[in-house]
N, C-alpha and C positions, 0 to 999 in steps of 0.2 A: 672669880668663880665662873666656871664654864656653863653656858646655857645649852641644854640639849632638848630638841623638839622631837616629838613622836611622829610628825608628818614625814612622809618619804620625800627625799630630795627630788626636785624638779629636773627632768631630763630635757636637754636642749636639742636632742636628736629628733628624727622623724617620729611622729606619733603613729603607733600601730593601732588601728581600729579593729576590734573583733569582727569576725565574719558575721554577716547578717545585721550589722548596725551601720548607721550613718551619723556623721557629726554635724551639729549645727550650733547656734549661739547659746542654746540652752543645755548643751551637753549631748551625749550620745543617745540616740533614739534606736530602740530595738525594733527591727522589722520582722515580718514573717520570712520564712525560708524562701529564697529566690533561687530558681534553677534556670539558667539560660541555655541549657542543653549542651554546654561546652565544658564548664568548669567541673561538673560532677558526673555527667553521663558521658559515655564514649561518643566521640565525634564521628558520625557515620558518613561514609563516602560510598555512593552507589555507582555501579557500573552495569550497563546493559550491552550485550553484544549486538542488539538490534537497534535500528532506527527506521522510522516510518517516513519514507520520502514522498508520499502522496501520489496523486494521479488517479485517473479513472479509466477503466477499460470496459468496453461493451462488445458483445458478439450477437449476431442475428443470423439465423438459418433461413434460407429461401428454398424454393422448389429445386433450383439448379445452381444455386450460388450460396456463398457465405460472406458476411460482412463483419470484419473485426476492426475496431477503432479504439484509439487511445490518444490522450493529450500528450504534449511533449514537455510539460513543466516538471522539473525535479526540485523538490523543496526539502528543507529540514527546519522544523519549527516555523518561525516567521521569516525565514530567509530563503530566497530563490537561488538555487545553486546553478541551474541551467535552464534555458528556455527551449533547447533543441535536443532533448534526450528522448530517443524513441523507446517506447515500451513494447513494441511489436518485434517479434523475432521469427524469421522464416526458418522452418524445419525441413520442409520439402517444397516442391513446386505446387503442392495442393493443400498445404496446411500451414497455419501460423499460430504462434503462441503469443498471447498478450499477458503481461505481468505487471502488477503494482505491488508496492511494499518496500522492503529494504533493498536498495540498489545493489549492494555487494552480494546479497543472497540471490537476487535475480540473476546477476552475472554468473555466479557459480552454478546455479541450476541450468542456465543456458549452456555452459561449457560441458557439464555432465551429459546433457541430452545430445549435444552435437557429437560427442565421442561415441555414444551408443548408436546414433544414426549412422556414423561412418563405419562402425563395426558391422552393423546389419547390411549396409551397402556392399561391403567387401565380401561378406559371407554368402549373400544371396543374389548378388549382381542385379539388384533392383531396389528402388526406394521403398521405405516402409509405408503401408497403407494408413490412411488417416485414423480408422478405429484402433489399429495396432499402436500407433503413436500415442493415442489417448490413453490406452492401457499402460503403456510404458511410462508415461508421465505420472499416472497415479501410483505405479509401483515405486518410482523414483522418490516421490514425495513421502510415501509410506515408509520407505527404508530409513528416512531421516526423522521419523516421528518422535523420537526421544530428544532430539535437538533440531527442531524443524527449520526448513528454509522459511524465512519470513517473507514469503512470496505468495500472492493471491492471484490465481491464474484463471484466464479464460482461454479456451483452445478451440479452433475450428478449421474447417476446410471442406473438401469435397470427398465423399466416400466412394467406394468402388461402383456404386450404382449411379453416380453423378449427382447425388442429392447433397444439399447443404447439411453439414453435421457440426453441431455446436456442443461443447462440453463445459460444464461448470465444476470447479474444484474448491475444496477447502485447503487449509495449509498442510494437512497430513495425508492427502491423497484420495479422500472420498470424492467421487465424481458421479455425474449423471449427464446423459444426453438430453438436451432441452432445445426449445425453439429460440429463446432469448436468455441472455444472462448478462450480468455486470459485476464488477468488483472494483475495489479501491475506495478512495476517500469520498467519492461522489455517488457511491452505490445506492444509498438511500434516496437520492434525488432522482435517479434515472430509472430505477426498476419499476415504480408505479406507472410511469409513462410508457415504457416498453411493454409492460403487461397489458395495458389498455389498447395501445395503438397497433402493436405488432402481434402479440399473442392473442389479442381479441378476447381477453377475459372479462367476465362480468358485463357483457354487452349482449343486446338482443337483436341487433341488426346482422345482416348476413356477412360472414367473413369472406374476404377476397384475397387472392394471392397478390402480394405487392411486387412490382418489378424492382429490380435492384437499383435503378435510377431514383425511384421514389424513396426507397429505403435510405440511400445515401443522403438525400435531402433531409429526411427525418433525423438521421444521425447528427447532422450539422445543427439542427434545431435543439436536439437533446443536449449537446455539449455547450451550446450558447446558454441555455437555461441553467445547466449545472454550474457553469463558470460564474454565474451571478450569485450562487449560494455557497460555493465551495472555493476557498482561497487557494487550495492545492491543485485546482484544475484550471488550466488556462494556456495562453500563448498560441498554441496551434493544436489542431486535431489531425492525426494521421489515420486515414481510412483506407483499409485494404479490402478490395473486392476480389474474391476468389471464385473462379469458374473453371470449367474443364479446359479452357484455353490458356489459363495462367492466372497471374496475380496482377491487378491494377491498383496502384497507390495514388491516393488523392490527398493533398494537403489543403487545410482550410484554416484561416486565421481566426483566433479567438482574441478576447481582450487581454492586454499585457499587464494589467495591474492586479 
């Protein structure tokens, strides 16, 4: 007589555990719904056309001079890509552009400005005046306002009256003429010092005109202090002193860590 059991036959293949359960010695235990962000939701991959490569730029206007300075460190995240990358760009013999931000966008902006400067030189047989270059830079940035250059600029030089002229910009071309300005990763560290020592704001003592030699020494101290707080500022500071006689460049070593 044949014996028939109502129990299902045991399978010797791999055991399939239902989703949301784990197996232990006491049997399968049901867990709450677990979502690791990969199995059930779309796996997201993000791309950004921009990268912030750090660095700090400052500019100071004097009675008959302008000083523009920037460090030479090029970074990405926690990696130093270069220790000798200049952030200053000469546009004429009387004005210089300082740029921090995304290196590729800064290079593209410089190329566009150089082309416009050459066209003006060929058409008018003279270099563009510093206030005119400042307006052209603002127009160039505003033209790209819907996909902006990720470049934060300070611009300065000598105007037609021989006075120092400094201009501060945002990313889409809004600008103003000012006595001192700064941009880049160390902006928040240097602006309070510049406002107090150079612009003489919130002080009751008499303001005096600082000679360019004293301003250069102050700029060195500013970058030493900034480098202690900002990991993206360091290695060297490049200081350009612009006068009616031309441009003098001074290099000063900062800490390299």
